[in-house]
C-alpha positions as CSV (number, residue, x, y, z in Angstrom):
1,M,77.6,32.0,202.6
2,R,80.8,33.1,203.8
3,P,83.5,34.6,201.7
4,M,86.4,32.8,200.5
5,A,89.6,33.4,202.5
6,K,92.2,35.2,200.2
7,N,95.8,33.1,200.1
8,S,97.6,36.5,199.2
9,D,99.4,36.4,202.7
10,P,102.4,34.3,201.7
11,E,104.3,35.4,205.0
12,N,102.0,33.6,207.0
13,Y,101.6,30.3,204.9
14,K,104.2,27.6,206.0
15,V,104.5,24.3,205.0
16,I,104.7,21.5,207.9
17,A,105.3,18.4,206.2
18,E,105.3,17.1,202.6
19,N,104.9,14.0,201.0
20,R,107.3,14.2,198.0
21,R,106.9,10.7,197.3
22,A,103.2,10.7,196.8
23,R,103.5,12.1,193.3
24,Y,106.2,9.3,192.4
25,D,104.0,6.3,193.8
26,Y,100.7,7.5,192.9
27,A,98.8,9.6,190.0
28,I,96.9,12.1,191.9
29,E,93.4,12.6,189.9
30,D,92.3,15.3,192.4
31,D,93.3,17.2,195.3
32,L,91.1,18.4,198.5
33,E,91.9,20.9,201.3
34,V,90.8,19.5,204.6
35,G,91.0,20.7,208.3
36,V,92.7,18.4,210.7
37,I,91.5,18.2,214.6
38,L,94.7,18.6,216.7
39,E,95.3,18.8,220.5
40,G,97.1,21.9,221.8
41,S,100.5,20.2,222.4
42,E,100.4,18.9,218.5
43,V,99.7,22.4,217.1
44,K,103.1,23.8,219.4
45,S,105.0,20.5,217.9
46,L,103.9,21.2,214.3
47,R,105.0,25.0,215.1
48,K,108.6,23.8,216.2
49,G,108.6,21.5,212.7
50,G,108.2,17.9,214.3
51,S,106.4,15.8,211.9
52,N,106.0,13.2,209.4
53,I,103.0,12.3,206.8
54,A,105.3,10.3,204.3
55,E,104.0,6.8,205.4
56,S,100.3,8.1,206.5
57,Y,97.2,7.4,204.6
58,A,93.8,8.8,204.8
59,E,90.6,6.4,205.1
60,V,86.5,7.1,205.3
61,A,85.2,4.8,208.2
62,E,82.4,5.2,210.6
63,G,80.8,8.1,208.3
64,E,84.1,9.9,208.9
65,L,87.4,10.8,207.5
66,W,90.5,10.0,209.3
67,L,94.4,10.3,209.0
68,V,96.0,7.4,209.7
69,N,99.6,6.8,211.0
70,S,100.8,10.2,210.8
71,Y,103.6,11.6,213.1
72,I,103.6,14.3,215.1
73,A,106.7,14.7,217.5
74,P,106.0,14.7,221.3
75,Y,105.9,18.5,222.9
76,E,108.7,18.2,225.5
77,Q,107.2,21.7,227.6
78,A,103.6,19.6,227.6
79,K,103.9,17.9,231.2
80,M,100.4,16.5,232.0
81,F,98.7,16.8,228.6
82,R,100.9,15.1,226.4
83,H,99.6,13.5,222.6
84,E,100.3,10.3,221.5
85,E,102.8,10.6,218.4
86,R,101.2,7.9,215.8
87,R,97.1,8.4,216.6
88,K,94.3,8.4,214.2
89,R,93.4,12.3,213.6
90,K,90.1,13.2,212.5
91,L,90.0,15.4,209.2
92,L,87.2,17.7,208.8
93,V,85.2,17.9,205.3
94,S,81.9,18.6,204.3
95,R,79.3,15.5,204.0
96,K,79.1,15.8,200.1
97,E,82.8,16.0,200.2
98,L,83.0,13.0,202.3
99,S,80.3,11.2,200.1
100,N,82.4,11.9,197.1
101,L,85.6,10.5,198.8
102,W,83.9,7.5,199.8
103,N,82.6,6.4,196.6
104,A,86.3,7.2,194.7
105,T,87.5,4.7,197.2
106,Q,84.7,2.3,197.1
107,R,84.1,2.1,193.5
108,K,86.8,3.4,191.6
109,G,89.7,1.8,193.4
110,M,91.5,4.7,194.4
111,T,93.3,5.5,197.8
112,L,93.8,8.9,199.7
113,V,97.0,10.1,200.1
114,P,98.1,13.4,202.3
115,L,100.2,15.4,200.0
116,V,101.1,18.5,202.2
117,M,100.3,19.6,205.8
118,Y,100.5,23.1,206.4
119,F,99.6,26.6,208.4
120,N,97.0,28.4,206.0
121,H,97.2,32.4,206.1
122,R,95.2,32.3,209.1
123,G,97.5,30.1,211.2
124,L,95.1,27.2,211.0
125,V,96.2,23.8,210.3
126,K,95.4,22.4,206.9
127,M,96.0,19.2,204.8
128,K,95.9,18.6,201.1
129,I,94.7,15.2,200.4
130,G,95.0,13.7,197.0
131,I,92.7,11.1,195.5
132,A,95.1,9.0,193.9
133,K,95.5,5.7,192.2
134,G,98.6,3.4,192.5
135,K,101.4,3.5,189.9
136,K,102.5,0.3,188.4
137,N,106.4,0.0,187.8
138,Y,106.2,1.0,184.0
139,D,104.3,4.0,184.8
140,K,106.8,5.1,187.4
141,R,110.0,4.3,184.9
142,A,107.9,6.3,182.4
143,T,107.6,9.5,184.8
144,E,111.5,9.2,185.4
145,A,112.0,8.9,181.7
146,K,110.0,12.3,181.2
147,R,111.6,13.9,184.1
148,D,115.3,12.9,183.0
149,W,114.5,14.4,179.5
150,G,113.1,17.5,180.9
151,R,116.3,18.1,182.7
152,Q,118.4,17.3,179.5
153,K,116.5,19.9,177.8
154,A,116.9,22.3,180.2
155,R,120.6,21.5,180.3
156,L,120.7,21.4,176.6
157,L,118.9,25.3,176.1
158,R,120.8,26.6,178.9
159,D,124.3,25.6,177.4
160,N,123.2,26.8,173.8
């Protein structure tokens, strides 16, 4: 068994894209770090900062985990080996985790939502996937009310 990598090197950890709306629209039950298979021009484009995972989702299809509808901007310096901006990208997980994800999405009515894409401390592109259940409108209103109350409470404590 190989040793766990330390996340104590904050200067190399860089967030590429974040799905801020995911925590508002979904109740995140669990999250999982996965690897992403990318082409060279995609990695260079990500280093420049051109990506969006807000409209994307993950799915288990054909025994593999895929990221669907994520956007990575074209890399202008790549003349011959350009990538498609919205292609399906394969995500890397173990077989056990894959079966757990499939069970969660099939039996429990959950969905797989990308939360954040980042470069880890070793410079590899990783993604945090959330196993989530969609919120109803009244759940969203309750979350918003709780957030507003937290802000008011902080404001009251700061003023006194």
